[in-house]
OpenMM code with the backbone's topology and positions (N, CA, C; nanometers):
from openmm import Vec3, app, unit

residues = "MET GLY ILE LEU SER ASN THR CYS LYS TYR ALA ILE ARG ALA CYS ILE TYR LEU ALA LEU ASN GLY GLY GLU GLU LYS LYS ILE GLY ILE LYS LYS ILE ALA ASP ASP LEU ASN ILE PRO THR PRO PHE LEU GLY LYS ILE LEU GLN ASN LEU VAL ARG HIS LYS ILE LEU ASP SER THR LYS GLY PRO HIS GLY GLY PHE GLY LEU ALA LYS ASP PRO GLN ASP ILE ALA LEU LEU ASP ILE ILE ARG ILE ILE ASP GLY MET ASP ILE PHE ASN GLU CYS LEU ILE GLY LEU LYS SER CYS ASN GLU TYR GLY HIS ASP VAL ILE PRO CYS PRO ILE HIS ASP GLN PHE ARG PRO ILE SER GLN GLN LEU TYR ASP LEU PHE GLN ASN GLU THR ILE GLY SER LEU LYS GLU LYS LEU GLU LYS ALA GLU GLY GLU ILE GLY ILE".split()
positions = [
    Vec3(-1.1921, 1.5684, 3.7198),
    Vec3(-1.0788, 1.6106, 3.6839),
    Vec3(-1.0087, 1.5137, 3.5999),
    Vec3(-1.0455, 1.5035, 3.4582),
    Vec3(-0.9058, 1.3771, 3.4019),
    Vec3(-0.8231, 1.4232, 3.3818),
    Vec3(-0.7228, 1.3426, 3.3056),
    Vec3(-0.5474, 1.4531, 3.3149),
    Vec3(-0.6244, 1.3994, 3.1504),
    Vec3(-0.7253, 1.3702, 3.0512),
    Vec3(-0.7002, 1.3855, 2.8897),
    Vec3(-0.8265, 1.4318, 2.9072),
    Vec3(-0.8448, 1.5088, 2.7913),
    Vec3(-1.0115, 1.5407, 2.7823),
    Vec3(-1.0655, 1.4470, 2.7290),
    Vec3(-1.1928, 1.4516, 2.7291),
    Vec3(-1.3185, 1.3509, 2.6336),
    Vec3(-1.2724, 1.3560, 2.5058),
    Vec3(-1.2323, 1.4442, 2.3903),
    Vec3(-1.1729, 1.4617, 2.2713),
    Vec3(-1.0552, 1.3241, 2.2578),
    Vec3(-0.9190, 1.3788, 2.3821),
    Vec3(-0.8294, 1.2139, 2.3674),
    Vec3(-0.9224, 1.1229, 2.3631),
    Vec3(-0.9681, 1.1181, 2.4399),
    Vec3(-1.0604, 0.9592, 2.5129),
    Vec3(-1.0853, 0.9142, 2.3925),
    Vec3(-1.2083, 0.9616, 2.3609),
    Vec3(-1.2783, 0.9480, 2.1793),
    Vec3(-1.1710, 0.8967, 2.0835),
    Vec3(-1.0701, 0.9644, 2.0690),
    Vec3(-0.9404, 0.9069, 1.9444),
    Vec3(-0.8840, 0.7925, 1.9913),
    Vec3(-0.8359, 0.7726, 2.1340),
    Vec3(-0.7759, 0.6750, 2.1952),
    Vec3(-0.8626, 0.5836, 2.1875),
    Vec3(-1.0282, 0.5766, 2.2128),
    Vec3(-1.0585, 0.4747, 2.1964),
    Vec3(-1.1465, 0.4239, 2.0521),
    Vec3(-1.1223, 0.4788, 1.9529),
    Vec3(-1.1328, 0.5216, 1.8265),
    Vec3(-1.0486, 0.4255, 1.7728),
    Vec3(-0.9174, 0.4892, 1.8053),
    Vec3(-0.8022, 0.4005, 1.7314),
    Vec3(-0.7838, 0.2319, 1.7899),
    Vec3(-0.8118, 0.1958, 1.9298),
    Vec3(-0.8215, 0.0526, 1.9649),
    Vec3(-0.9176, -0.0248, 1.9005),
    Vec3(-1.0735, 0.0490, 1.8803),
    Vec3(-1.1663, 0.0249, 1.8032),
    Vec3(-1.1202, -0.0226, 1.6312),
    Vec3(-1.0180, 0.0693, 1.5938),
    Vec3(-1.0137, 0.0519, 1.4876),
    Vec3(-0.8571, -0.0618, 1.5007),
    Vec3(-0.8285, -0.1000, 1.5365),
    Vec3(-0.7340, -0.1988, 1.5490),
    Vec3(-0.7967, -0.3151, 1.5877),
    Vec3(-0.9064, -0.3361, 1.6773),
    Vec3(-0.9664, -0.4446, 1.7191),
    Vec3(-1.0526, -0.5123, 1.5696),
    Vec3(-1.0727, -0.4260, 1.5092),
    Vec3(-1.2210, -0.4452, 1.4200),
    Vec3(-1.1611, -0.4268, 1.3071),
    Vec3(-1.0753, -0.3640, 1.2471),
    Vec3(-0.9880, -0.3342, 1.1167),
    Vec3(-0.8911, -0.3929, 1.1044),
    Vec3(-0.8566, -0.4100, 0.9366),
    Vec3(-0.7426, -0.4727, 0.8869),
    Vec3(-0.6425, -0.3520, 0.7911),
    Vec3(-0.5598, -0.4439, 0.7055),
    Vec3(-0.4971, -0.3624, 0.5955),
    Vec3(-0.5990, -0.3103, 0.5014),
    Vec3(-0.6682, -0.4160, 0.5136),
    Vec3(-0.7538, -0.3726, 0.3356),
    Vec3(-0.9391, -0.3345, 0.4115),
    Vec3(-0.9490, -0.3601, 0.5462),
    Vec3(-1.0718, -0.2926, 0.5775),
    Vec3(-1.0699, -0.1782, 0.6209),
    Vec3(-1.1700, -0.0966, 0.5788),
    Vec3(-1.2372, 0.0655, 0.6336),
    Vec3(-1.3357, -0.0155, 0.6752),
    Vec3(-1.3775, 0.1123, 0.7990),
    Vec3(-1.4801, 0.1012, 0.8901),
    Vec3(-1.5200, 0.2708, 0.8799),
    Vec3(-1.7087, 0.2269, 0.8388),
    Vec3(-1.7776, 0.3538, 0.8460),
    Vec3(-1.7824, 0.4592, 0.9746),
    Vec3(-1.7415, 0.5552, 0.9280),
    Vec3(-1.8305, 0.6795, 1.0608),
    Vec3(-1.8887, 0.6208, 1.1572),
    Vec3(-2.0168, 0.5977, 1.0905),
    Vec3(-2.1294, 0.5605, 1.1581),
    Vec3(-2.1546, 0.4187, 1.2279),
    Vec3(-2.1109, 0.3226, 1.1665),
    Vec3(-2.0202, 0.2197, 1.2625),
    Vec3(-1.9779, 0.2265, 1.3850),
    Vec3(-1.8795, 0.3261, 1.3233),
    Vec3(-1.7914, 0.3419, 1.4661),
    Vec3(-1.8413, 0.4012, 1.5488),
    Vec3(-1.9196, 0.5364, 1.5210),
    Vec3(-1.9841, 0.6272, 1.6178),
    Vec3(-2.1014, 0.5289, 1.6954),
    Vec3(-2.1832, 0.4943, 1.6183),
    Vec3(-2.2305, 0.3957, 1.6774),
    Vec3(-2.2397, 0.2796, 1.7792),
    Vec3(-2.0881, 0.2149, 1.7365),
    Vec3(-2.0418, 0.1075, 1.8619),
    Vec3(-2.0125, 0.2002, 1.9572),
    Vec3(-1.9381, 0.2923, 1.9267),
    Vec3(-1.8597, 0.3438, 2.0485),
    Vec3(-1.9099, 0.5012, 2.1577),
    Vec3(-2.0662, 0.4576, 2.0446),
    Vec3(-2.1375, 0.5381, 2.1442),
    Vec3(-2.1347, 0.7292, 2.1705),
    Vec3(-2.0520, 0.7358, 2.0627),
    Vec3(-1.9561, 0.8736, 2.0323),
    Vec3(-2.0752, 1.0176, 1.8935),
    Vec3(-2.1126, 1.1050, 1.9681),
    Vec3(-2.1666, 1.1904, 1.7942),
    Vec3(-2.1079, 1.1387, 1.7168),
    Vec3(-2.1733, 1.0970, 1.5773),
    Vec3(-2.0984, 1.1022, 1.4339),
    Vec3(-2.0223, 1.2222, 1.3996),
    Vec3(-2.0930, 1.3417, 1.4318),
    Vec3(-2.0118, 1.4929, 1.3665),
    Vec3(-1.8793, 1.5557, 1.4825),
    Vec3(-1.8669, 1.4823, 1.5875),
    Vec3(-1.8014, 1.5101, 1.6643),
    Vec3(-1.6888, 1.4041, 1.6442),
    Vec3(-1.7265, 1.2625, 1.6340),
    Vec3(-1.6021, 1.1918, 1.5683),
    Vec3(-1.5299, 1.1645, 1.5066),
    Vec3(-1.6314, 1.2439, 1.3596),
    Vec3(-1.5791, 1.2755, 1.2174),
    Vec3(-1.4691, 1.3915, 1.2771),
    Vec3(-1.4866, 1.4871, 1.2942),
    Vec3(-1.3562, 1.5723, 1.3367),
    Vec3(-1.2482, 1.5528, 1.3868),
    Vec3(-1.2959, 1.4452, 1.5010),
    Vec3(-1.1757, 1.3683, 1.4894),
    Vec3(-1.0526, 1.3183, 1.4352),
    Vec3(-1.1355, 1.1996, 1.4066),
    Vec3(-1.0854, 1.1344, 1.3185),
    Vec3(-1.0122, 1.1700, 1.1920),
    Vec3(-1.0843, 1.3096, 1.1052),
    Vec3(-1.0219, 1.3475, 1.0512),
    Vec3(-0.8887, 1.4306, 1.0820),
    Vec3(-0.8999, 1.4612, 1.2090),
    Vec3(-0.7477, 1.5067, 1.2871),
    Vec3(-0.6668, 1.4049, 1.2891),
    Vec3(-0.6946, 1.2907, 1.3213),
    Vec3(-0.6114, 1.1952, 1.2564),
    Vec3(-0.5560, 1.1385, 1.1741),
    Vec3(-0.6515, 1.1693, 1.0891),
    Vec3(-0.6117, 1.1695, 0.9744),
    Vec3(-0.4795, 1.2731, 0.8843),
    Vec3(-0.5017, 1.3783, 0.8842),
    Vec3(-0.4419, 1.4998, 0.8714),
    Vec3(-0.2911, 1.4764, 0.9452),
    Vec3(-0.3093, 1.3947, 1.0026),
    Vec3(-0.1899, 1.4025, 1.1094),
    Vec3(-0.0855, 1.2279, 1.1093),
    Vec3(-0.1731, 1.1305, 1.0138),
    Vec3(-0.1280, 1.0175, 0.9276),
    Vec3(-0.1376, 0.8775, 1.0350),
    Vec3(-0.1933, 0.9523, 1.1415),
    Vec3(-0.2781, 0.8311, 1.2383),
    Vec3(-0.3368, 0.7139, 1.1733),
    Vec3(-0.4229, 0.7896, 1.1025),
    Vec3(-0.5341, 0.6921, 1.0188),
    Vec3(-0.5548, 0.7360, 0.9148),
    Vec3(-0.6061, 0.6633, 0.8046),
    Vec3(-0.6137, 0.6755, 0.6605),
    Vec3(-0.7869, 0.6820, 0.6335),
    Vec3(-0.8530, 0.7306, 0.5661),
    Vec3(-0.9629, 0.7301, 0.4965),
    Vec3(-0.9648, 0.6878, 0.3820),
    Vec3(-1.1171, 0.6851, 0.3103),
    Vec3(-1.1310, 0.6375, 0.1997),
    Vec3(-1.2414, 0.6711, 0.2007),
    Vec3(-1.2950, 0.7084, 0.0262),
    Vec3(-1.4334, 0.7896, 0.0436),
    Vec3(-1.5172, 0.6477, -0.0121),
    Vec3(-1.6331, 0.6366, -0.0185),
    Vec3(-1.7205, 0.6005, -0.1072),
    Vec3(-1.7888, 0.4620, -0.0640),
    Vec3(-1.8849, 0.3587, -0.1086),
    Vec3(-1.9526, 0.2890, -0.0948),
    Vec3(-1.8626, 0.1891, 0.0533),
    Vec3(-1.7632, 0.1095, 0.0333),
    Vec3(-1.7069, 0.0645, 0.1039),
    Vec3(-1.6094, 0.1252, 0.1344),
    Vec3(-1.6074, 0.2796, 0.1988),
    Vec3(-1.5151, 0.3278, 0.2529),
    Vec3(-1.4983, 0.3508, 0.3913),
    Vec3(-1.3670, 0.4240, 0.4559),
    Vec3(-1.4517, 0.4460, 0.5812),
    Vec3(-1.3003, 0.4347, 0.5863),
    Vec3(-1.2703, 0.4582, 0.8037),
    Vec3(-1.1602, 0.4430, 0.8570),
    Vec3(-1.0691, 0.3372, 0.8704),
    Vec3(-0.9527, 0.3882, 0.8606),
    Vec3(-0.8355, 0.2206, 0.8801),
    Vec3(-0.7270, 0.2869, 0.9446),
    Vec3(-0.5779, 0.2553, 1.0322),
    Vec3(-0.5250, 0.2826, 1.0890),
    Vec3(-0.3781, 0.2990, 0.9692),
    Vec3(-0.3260, 0.3866, 0.9799),
    Vec3(-0.2104, 0.4355, 0.8727),
    Vec3(-0.1355, 0.3755, 0.8926),
    Vec3(-0.1129, 0.2855, 1.0071),
    Vec3(0.0342, 0.2131, 1.0530),
    Vec3(0.0263, 0.1961, 1.1606),
    Vec3(0.0973, 0.0393, 1.1893),
    Vec3(0.1162, -0.0834, 1.2847),
    Vec3(0.0536, -0.0462, 1.4313),
    Vec3(-0.0377, -0.0833, 1.4415),
    Vec3(-0.1005, -0.0479, 1.6076),
    Vec3(0.0294, -0.0350, 1.7329),
    Vec3(0.0923, -0.0910, 1.6855),
    Vec3(0.2484, -0.1283, 1.7801),
    Vec3(0.3185, -0.0066, 1.7655),
    Vec3(0.3319, 0.0691, 1.6138),
    Vec3(0.3857, 0.2343, 1.6049),
    Vec3(0.3024, 0.3527, 1.6222),
    Vec3(0.1540, 0.3295, 1.7228),
    Vec3(0.1167, 0.4476, 1.7554),
    Vec3(0.0808, 0.4627, 1.8835),
    Vec3(0.2040, 0.5447, 1.9820),
    Vec3(0.1801, 0.5546, 2.0653),
    Vec3(0.0580, 0.6275, 2.1317),
    Vec3(0.0158, 0.6144, 2.2837),
    Vec3(-0.0574, 0.7063, 2.3273),
    Vec3(-0.0306, 0.8711, 2.2980),
    Vec3(0.0883, 0.8577, 2.3613),
    Vec3(0.1810, 0.9889, 2.3062),
    Vec3(0.1292, 1.0783, 2.2235),
    Vec3(0.1475, 1.0135, 2.1233),
    Vec3(0.1298, 1.0833, 1.9486),
    Vec3(-0.0142, 1.0926, 1.9776),
    Vec3(-0.1236, 1.0242, 2.0081),
    Vec3(-0.2596, 1.0994, 1.9905),
    Vec3(-0.3204, 1.1737, 2.1046),
    Vec3(-0.1839, 1.1895, 2.1970),
    Vec3(-0.2375, 1.3245, 2.3141),
    Vec3(-0.1615, 1.4135, 2.2560),
    Vec3(-0.0849, 1.4339, 2.1910),
    Vec3(-0.0204, 1.5065, 2.1316),
    Vec3(-0.1107, 1.6058, 2.0363),
    Vec3(-0.1547, 1.5062, 1.9659),
    Vec3(-0.2256, 1.6177, 1.8370),
    Vec3(-0.3834, 1.6334, 1.9055),
    Vec3(-0.4165, 1.5742, 1.9831),
    Vec3(-0.5438, 1.6379, 2.0456),
    Vec3(-0.5606, 1.7261, 2.1544),
    Vec3(-0.4394, 1.6774, 2.2500),
    Vec3(-0.4963, 1.7885, 2.4225),
    Vec3(-0.3397, 1.8813, 2.3654),
    Vec3(-0.2085, 1.8624, 2.3040),
    Vec3(-0.1017, 1.8796, 2.3197),
    Vec3(-0.0233, 1.8402, 2.4054),
    Vec3(0.0624, 1.9153, 2.3929),
    Vec3(0.1251, 1.8615, 2.6230),
    Vec3(0.1654, 1.9628, 2.7535),
    Vec3(0.0530, 2.0197, 2.7107),
    Vec3(0.0596, 2.0903, 2.8565),
    Vec3(0.0313, 2.0332, 2.9426),
    Vec3(-0.0357, 1.8739, 2.9528),
    Vec3(-0.0578, 1.8357, 3.0949),
    Vec3(0.0776, 1.8131, 3.1623),
    Vec3(0.1630, 1.7823, 3.0601),
    Vec3(0.3027, 1.7776, 3.0976),
    Vec3(0.3784, 1.8755, 3.1582),
    Vec3(0.3449, 2.0393, 3.0876),
    Vec3(0.4509, 2.1154, 3.1119),
    Vec3(0.3835, 2.2252, 3.1866),
    Vec3(0.2471, 2.2464, 3.2156),
    Vec3(0.1562, 2.3488, 3.3033),
    Vec3(0.1857, 2.3323, 3.4062),
    Vec3(0.1713, 2.3792, 3.5202),
    Vec3(0.1744, 2.3872, 3.6372),
    Vec3(0.0602, 2.3285, 3.7062),
    Vec3(0.0558, 2.2217, 3.8079),
    Vec3(-0.0375, 2.1572, 3.8441),
    Vec3(-0.1608, 2.2104, 3.8570),
    Vec3(-0.1344, 2.3280, 3.9800),
    Vec3(-0.2750, 2.3793, 4.0139),
    Vec3(-0.2277, 2.5478, 3.9985),
    Vec3(-0.2255, 2.5566, 3.8283),
    Vec3(-0.2486, 2.7037, 3.7321),
    Vec3(-0.1779, 2.8088, 3.8289),
    Vec3(-0.0796, 2.8051, 3.9255),
    Vec3(-0.0279, 2.9278, 4.0079),
    Vec3(0.0576, 3.0200, 3.8623),
    Vec3(0.0565, 3.1461, 3.8428),
    Vec3(0.0904, 3.2309, 3.7804),
    Vec3(0.2204, 3.2183, 3.7360),
    Vec3(0.2885, 3.2181, 3.8561),
    Vec3(0.4671, 3.3173, 3.8838),
    Vec3(0.5008, 3.1305, 3.8120),
    Vec3(0.4489, 3.0178, 3.8171),
    Vec3(0.5509, 2.8567, 3.8288),
    Vec3(0.5214, 2.8426, 3.6412),
    Vec3(0.3563, 2.8833, 3.5621),
    Vec3(0.3442, 2.9320, 3.4064),
    Vec3(0.4480, 3.0166, 3.3679),
    Vec3(0.4812, 3.1418, 3.4039),
    Vec3(0.4899, 3.2228, 3.3673),
    Vec3(0.6727, 3.2593, 3.3563),
    Vec3(0.7710, 3.1921, 3.4734),
    Vec3(0.8979, 3.1825, 3.4724),
    Vec3(0.9585, 3.0486, 3.4866),
    Vec3(0.8476, 2.9797, 3.4542),
    Vec3(0.9322, 2.8507, 3.4590),
    Vec3(0.9494, 2.7562, 3.5663),
    Vec3(0.8640, 2.6080, 3.5659),
    Vec3(0.9098, 2.5636, 3.6976),
    Vec3(1.0202, 2.5982, 3.7956),
    Vec3(1.1743, 2.5655, 3.7036),
    Vec3(1.2716, 2.5867, 3.7483),
    Vec3(1.3034, 2.7146, 3.8573),
    Vec3(1.2400, 2.8148, 3.7945),
    Vec3(1.2846, 2.9337, 3.8779),
    Vec3(1.2191, 3.0235, 3.9759),
    Vec3(1.0643, 2.9376, 3.9593),
    Vec3(0.9749, 2.9874, 4.0519),
    Vec3(0.8597, 2.8843, 4.0534),
    Vec3(0.9167, 2.7715, 4.1577),
    Vec3(0.8276, 2.6400, 4.1472),
    Vec3(0.7121, 2.6835, 4.1984),
    Vec3(0.6161, 2.6353, 4.2055),
    Vec3(0.4739, 2.6031, 4.2515),
    Vec3(0.5406, 2.5007, 4.4074),
    Vec3(0.4504, 2.5261, 4.4898),
    Vec3(0.4494, 2.4722, 4.5998),
    Vec3(0.4332, 2.2871, 4.5945),
    Vec3(0.3679, 2.2906, 4.5191),
    Vec3(0.3786, 2.0596, 4.4973),
    Vec3(0.4719, 2.0571, 4.3700),
    Vec3(0.5266, 2.1087, 4.3354),
    Vec3(0.5764, 2.1159, 4.1648),
    Vec3(0.6690, 2.0166, 4.1823),
    Vec3(0.8067, 2.0433, 4.2645),
    Vec3(0.8921, 1.8878, 4.3531),
    Vec3(0.8276, 1.7701, 4.3415),
    Vec3(0.7007, 1.7192, 4.4223),
    Vec3(0.6475, 1.6348, 4.4234),
    Vec3(0.5808, 1.5432, 4.2880),
    Vec3(0.5236, 1.6500, 4.1862),
    Vec3(0.4816, 1.6546, 4.1422),
    Vec3(0.5401, 1.6374, 3.9572),
    Vec3(0.6547, 1.6460, 4.0341),
    Vec3(0.7513, 1.6415, 3.8872),
    Vec3(0.8003, 1.4314, 3.8336),
    Vec3(0.7737, 1.3892, 3.9491),
    Vec3(0.8342, 1.2707, 3.9366),
    Vec3(0.6793, 1.1869, 3.8893),
    Vec3(0.5681, 1.2354, 3.8926),
    Vec3(0.4501, 1.2304, 3.8694),
    Vec3(0.4178, 1.2509, 3.7731),
    Vec3(0.4488, 1.3395, 3.7258),
    Vec3(0.4330, 1.3850, 3.5683),
    Vec3(0.5713, 1.2965, 3.4305),
    Vec3(0.6538, 1.2855, 3.5100),
    Vec3(0.7485, 1.2168, 3.4038),
    Vec3(0.7053, 1.0815, 3.4108),
    Vec3(0.6219, 0.9976, 3.4961),
    Vec3(0.5759, 0.8646, 3.4853),
    Vec3(0.4355, 0.8840, 3.3972),
    Vec3(0.3941, 0.9720, 3.4193),
    Vec3(0.2879, 0.9895, 3.3246),
    Vec3(0.2919, 0.9783, 3.1800),
    Vec3(0.4473, 1.0810, 3.1807),
    Vec3(0.4796, 1.0633, 2.9948),
    Vec3(0.5379, 0.9493, 2.9854),
    Vec3(0.6428, 0.8919, 3.0403),
    Vec3(0.6820, 0.7914, 2.9870),
    Vec3(0.5841, 0.6307, 2.9842),
    Vec3(0.4288, 0.6245, 3.0784),
    Vec3(0.3342, 0.5610, 3.0315),
    Vec3(0.2855, 0.5679, 2.9102),
    Vec3(0.2662, 0.7362, 2.9037),
    Vec3(0.1728, 0.7162, 2.7123),
    Vec3(0.2800, 0.6966, 2.6548),
    Vec3(0.4040, 0.7254, 2.6544),
    Vec3(0.5358, 0.7207, 2.5424),
    Vec3(0.5236, 0.5810, 2.5087),
    Vec3(0.4910, 0.4775, 2.6398),
    Vec3(0.5323, 0.3417, 2.6136),
    Vec3(0.3831, 0.3024, 2.5876),
    Vec3(0.3051, 0.3301, 2.5879),
    Vec3(0.1502, 0.1790, 2.6155),
    Vec3(0.1278, 0.2848, 2.4466),
    Vec3(0.1058, 0.1559, 2.3579),
    Vec3(0.0583, 0.1711, 2.1871),
    Vec3(-0.0782, 0.1057, 2.2352),
    Vec3(-0.1332, 0.1647, 2.1006),
    Vec3(-0.2654, 0.0919, 2.0667),
    Vec3(-0.2706, -0.0468, 2.0595),
    Vec3(-0.1432, -0.0528, 1.9949),
    Vec3(-0.1264, -0.2166, 1.9832),
    Vec3(-0.0815, -0.3295, 2.0934),
    Vec3(-0.0654, -0.2198, 2.1933),
    Vec3(-0.0366, -0.3178, 2.3356),
    Vec3(-0.1742, -0.3019, 2.4646),
    Vec3(-0.2882, -0.1815, 2.4181),
    Vec3(-0.4228, -0.1936, 2.4700),
    Vec3(-0.4506, -0.3032, 2.3797),
    Vec3(-0.4279, -0.2936, 2.2519),
    Vec3(-0.5345, -0.3773, 2.1475),
    Vec3(-0.5356, -0.5717, 2.2531),
    Vec3(-0.4001, -0.5884, 2.2382),
    Vec3(-0.4162, -0.6956, 2.3478),
    Vec3(-0.4621, -0.7320, 2.4701),
    Vec3(-0.3904, -0.6464, 2.5161),
    Vec3(-0.4654, -0.6409, 2.6856),
    Vec3(-0.6194, -0.6942, 2.6478),
    Vec3(-0.6627, -0.6391, 2.5957),
    Vec3(-0.8570, -0.5894, 2.5363),
    Vec3(-0.8218, -0.7704, 2.4952),
    Vec3(-0.7719, -0.7957, 2.4061),
    Vec3(-0.8072, -0.9775, 2.3187),
    Vec3(-0.7884, -1.0596, 2.4876),
    Vec3(-0.6923, -1.0146, 2.5222),
    Vec3(-0.6467, -1.1672, 2.6173),
    Vec3(-0.7689, -1.1770, 2.7428),
    Vec3(-0.8375, -1.0520, 2.7560),
    Vec3(-0.9624, -1.0135, 2.8818),
    Vec3(-1.0628, -1.0379, 2.7710),
    Vec3(-1.0554, -1.0712, 2.7112),
    Vec3(-1.1709, -1.1969, 2.6241),
    Vec3(-1.3256, -1.1012, 2.6304),
    Vec3(-1.3148, -0.9510, 2.6169),
    Vec3(-1.4512, -0.8938, 2.6903),
    Vec3(-1.4873, -0.8714, 2.7853),
    Vec3(-1.3846, -0.8981, 2.8470),
    Vec3(-1.4098, -0.8753, 3.0051),
    Vec3(-1.3850, -0.7349, 3.0067),
    Vec3(-1.3722, -0.6361, 2.9589),
    Vec3(-1.3302, -0.4898, 2.9459),
    Vec3(-1.3733, -0.4755, 2.7761),
    Vec3(-1.4774, -0.3693, 2.8119),
    Vec3(-1.5532, -0.2708, 2.6712),
    Vec3(-1.4490, -0.1223, 2.6529),
    Vec3(-1.4866, -0.1483, 2.5516),
    Vec3(-1.4059, 0.0022, 2.4440),
    Vec3(-1.5158, 0.0821, 2.4957),
] * unit.nanometer
topology = app.Topology()
chain = topology.addChain("A")
for resn in residues:
    res = topology.addResidue(resn, chain)
    for name in ("N", "CA", "C"):
        topology.addAtom(name, app.Element.getBySymbol(name[0]), res)
């Protein structure tokens, strides 16, 4: 079980890829992105169009068209992408799925591990809020190809 869905992971990887390989004027075609990241093109297309709708990416049609970041990578928090793709349930729902915890709220009838998980959930939220596509790009560049996306 992962914290993020595969769709969300693909979205984050695609944004990092565009930060590493694109530029202000350079757009990268969907086929190239999909091939380089080993993600099925139709599936990736839906993900990227969703990010375009939410102004994380922009796209240009035509022979020199493709996708690029719509803003500075330092201004795209991982939480922005998570909010769009997976939603915020990972921070709000009961970790073990107990009905009482979800229906009545954690503070009214918390699950048996709620108090232990609350600080971890907050740490995850803070991590995703503070890590940006730009900061991940910088870390990958420092790794000089040791880490693949």
